[in-house]
Structure formats: structure tokens, C-alpha cells
C-alpha positions, 0 to 999 in steps of 0.5 A: 499499499501506497504510503501517503502524506497526511497533509499538504500544506500551500502557499499562496502568493504565487503558488496558490495565486499569481499575485506578486504583479501587484504586490510589485504595483503596489509597493512601486506605487508606495514608494513612488508616492514620497519620492523614490523609485522601486525597480524590479530588482528590488521587487523580487527581494521581497517575494515570499517574505515576510510583510513586516520585513518587506516593510522594513525595506520598503522604510530604506528604500524611503517611506516615510510609514511605520511598519504596520501602517506600510503592512497595511496600507499594502495589503488593502490595496493588492486588496483591492486589486484582487477585488477589481481584477480578478484572483488568478490562480497559477495554473493547475493548483485549483485542480490540484485542491479539488483532488486532493479534496476529493483523494482524502488528504486535507490542504493548508494554506500557509501564507504572509500575507495577513488574514483578511487577505488570506481569506479573501482569497480563499472565497473566491475557491468555490469548495471549501478547499483548505482545513486550516488556516496560518497566516503571515499575523498568526505567528511569532517566526515568519518564513524562512523560519520554520514555526509558520509550517510546525504551527500547520501540522501543529493545528492539523494535528499531524507529524510535519514528517507527514505532511507535504509542501507547496512552496514558489519563493526560495524563503518558502523553499528553506521554511518548508525544509526547515519544518522537515516535511517534504518539499516540492518547489514549483518556480514563478518568478525566480528560480528555485534549483541547489535550494534543498527542495525535495523536487522541482515540478515546473508547473502544476498544470494536469498535476493530480493528488496521485502525483502528489502521494508518488512524490512523497512515497518516492521521499520518504522511502528513500529517506526510509532506506537510509 
């Protein structure tokens, strides 16, 4: 009998939904409103980072607001873009979520976005996709610290070694690996080569719960064999 994961732990921005361009647009508008400039390369440095860490970098770029105000402003700006321009789900992500549910494998959303942002996205999924949500404002340490994923496993009442993490950023990938979960990288805006992911898939499109089970079984059987 194939050993399957007890849960799949999903990152949100860039993994489940393609909101990174929305964040970058909001960051650029905010920095420029204070007379500064914000390059694409600077924006890439924030991909996958905690919001307060990102806020301090924006403060260094000239944004004269405290960190909490920056986080709130960016969150509201991105939520407005989601409402007006729609939620761009990543290829295959929603379909894989549904297939995991059919297969009886729970999913958790583990994001550094605020809870109200995460719930705005979840509300636009036409089925109850997530058993647990761990947003950035409900953890003490952001990714790349493993705490967000460890908290998700506790809420699901499983061992983190029985979970599989899906991530699109180096920061998130490091968090998943450090937690002890089997970690799958699906690169989007930045490459993930050489970071230690158990596997890299170019896309989730066409992937099924069976593929997730096979990956988990292959990784854990090798580790047990050692």
C-alpha cells in the first residue's frame, strides 16, 4: 500500500495565486508616492518574505510610514486589485486542491499575507479547499523560519514529517525544508535550483493527488532506506 501524506501545506502568493504582480505594483506606487524609485530587482527581493521584513526594506527605500501602516496599506491595495481585476489562480492549483480533497488529503494554507488577505482569496474558491489557515499575522516568526509550517502541522494534529509543502520562493522553500516536511518547489518568478527541494516541478498544471502521493512515497521511502 502506498504511503500518502497526511496533509499538503500550500503557500499562497505565487503558488496558489499569481498575486506577486499585484504586490509589486502596490510597492512601486507606495515608494513613488514618497518620491522614491522601486525597481523590479528590488521587488524580487521581497518575494516570499514576511510582510514586516518587507516593510522595513520599503522604509529604507524612503517610505515614511511605520511598518504596521505599510503592511496594512499594501494589503488593502492588493485586496482592491483582487476585487477589481480578479484572482489569477496559478495553472493547475485549484484543480489539484480539488483532487486532493476528493482523495481525502487535507490542505492547509500557510502564507505570510495577513489573515484578511488570505480569507479574501479563499472566499473566491468555489469549494471548502482548506482545513487550516496560518497567515503571517498569526505567527511569531515569518518564513524562512519553519514556525508557520510547524504551526499548520500542529493545528492539523499531524507530524510535520507526514506533510508535503508546496512553495514557489526561495524563502518559502527554506521554511518548508527546515520544518522537516517533504518540500516541493514550483518556481514562478525566481528560480529554485540548488536550494535543496525534494523535487521541482515546472507547473502544477495536469498534476493530480496521485502525483503528490507518488512524490511523497518516493521521498520518504528513500529516507527510510537510509
